[in-house]
N, C-alpha and C positions, 0 to 999 in steps of 0.2 A: 445944616442938614446932616443927619447921621448916615454914613456910608455903610452899606452891608457888604460883607465879603463872603463869597461862596467858597466852600472847601471842596476843591477838586481832587483831593488825595484819595477818595474812596471810589471814584468813578470806575477804575480798572479792576476792582475786586471781583465783581461778578463774572467777567470774561475769564479771569484766571481760575476761579473756582470751577467754571464750566469745563475748561480744558483739562483740569486735574481730574474731574469726575469722568470725563471721556477716557483719559489714560487708564484710570483704575478699572473701568468697565472693560477696556480692550485687554488689559493684562489678565483679568479674571477669565475672560473668554479664551484667550490664548493658553492659559494654564489648564483650563478644562479640556480643550481640544488635545493638548499635549498628553494629559493624563489618559484620556480615552484611547488615543492612538497607541500609547505605550502599553495599555492594557490589552489591546488587540494583538500586538506583536508578541507579548509574553504568553498569551493564551495558545499561540500556535506551537505545536510540539516540535522539538528539534528532531531532525532526521538522524537516526543512529548511523554510525560509520562502522562497517564490518567487512572483512574480506571473506567472501564465500566462493566455494568451488562447486560446480554442478557437473555430474557425470551420468552417462547412461550405461548401465552395466548389464551384462547377461548373467543373471544369477538364478539358478533353479529353472523353472519351466517357462518363465517369461522375463522380459527386461525390466529393470528397475531404475528409476531416477534416484540418484544419491546426492544429497546436499551436505556439504562439509563446512563447518564454521572454522575458518583458519585463524582468525584473530580479530581483535577490535571490540566494539561494544557488544554486550549481551543483547539478545533480540527477543522481545515478547512476541511469540508467534501469533497471539490473538490480534496483533496490530499489523500482521503481514499477510499479503496474498501472493500466491504463485500463479503466474500465467504461463501456460505451455501451449505452443501451436506451431504448425508449419503450413505452407501454402501449396495449393494446386495438387492435392492428393487425389488420385483417381482410385476408387474402389468399386468393386462389383458386388452388390448385396442382393441376393435373391433375383439375379438376372438383371438388376438395374444398375447402370453405371453412374456413379456420383463423383463429382469433382468440386472441390471448394477448399475453404480454410477450416481446418479442424482446430478448435480451441477449447481449452478447459481452464477455468479459474478455481483454485482452491483458496477460499477466503477464510483466513484464520479467525475472523470475528464470529464465524458460525460455530456452534457447539459441535465438535466432532462426534459426540456420543448421541446426538439427536438424529433418529432415523429420518426425520423430515429433511435433513440436510444431505441425504444420500441422493445420488443421481440415478437415473435409469439408463443403463448402457445403450439401450436402443436409440436414445436421443443422439448419441454420437454417430451411429450408423446412418442416420438420415442427413447428416451434414448440416445440421441447423445452426452451426456456429458455436458461440460461447455458451457454456453451461457452468454455473457457479454452484459449487457444493464442497463438502468436506469428505466425501466418500473416496477412499483410496488415498487419504491424506498421508503425508510423510510422517514417519515416527521412528524413534530409535528402538532397537531390538536388543534384548539381553537374554541369552539362553532360550531364544525362540519366543520370548514373551515381550510385548510392547512395554516400554518404560515411559517414554514421553510421546505425547501426541501433538501434532501441529494444531494449534488453536487453543491449547490449554497448558502450555509449558513455555519455559524460557530456554532459548537456544544459547548455550554458552560456547566460548572458544573450545574447540576440540570435539564438540558434539557432531555426530553424524546421523542425519535423518535419511530415511529411505522410504519410497512408496511401497505399500504392502498389498495393494490390490491391483490385479491385472487390468481391471476395467478403468482404473484411474489413468491409464496410458492409452486408452482407446482413441483419444483425441490426437495423439501424436505418433501413433504407429499404424502400419497397415495391418490388416487382419492376420493374426498369427505370426507375423514377422516384423522386424524393424528394417526400414529402408535406409538408404544412404543419404536421404535428405536431412539437412541440418534442422534440429529441433530448436526453436527459439524459446528461451526461458527468461522470464522477467519476474523479479521479486520487488513488490512495491510496499513501502511503508504507508499504511492506510491513513493515519492521522495527518501527515504532512503531504501525502500524495506524491512523494518523491520516490524514484527508483533507486534501490540500493544494490541491485544486481541486474545485469542484462548481458546475455551472451548466447552463443549457439553451442550445441553439443551434437556430436555425430556418433552413432553406434559403431 
């Protein structure tokens, strides 16, 4: 009688191939996730590093906020916003006493030349809180003429920007005068959402 021999050498091939296929799929998925995550990180803008100084000066008929770039990275002002405010101000407007937080945001992403981005000074007097605009935006001055505007210029080390509109300070000063309360100033890098300057100034 002829004996038949079975070849058991190929029985483990299928499981090995299955494991290899699973490994390949896992590696492909891991690579795809890693590439996606890396792309997300690279898309986020780096926060510039700069040394800034902010002062409130009495120049002319009304106070002015003065922003000085002391050193570090150049700053695209279209990517920056300035927030100025202080707390618990009491004003009397037309016989009505108002108390609250007066806050103004100058958003560099707004076109400073567009009248639609101007604010109505009356909004400050009602104490309605934050108002975003580019009216009264800081700019550099040369021979009495504006040279660079906040929102369409690059602030370089050595540049000095100053507010040029009295109404731009209505949110941080009492009517006609500047009080002793510290004015809080914050400058935020819009793409990253990070603060690059935060401090208080006193007149």
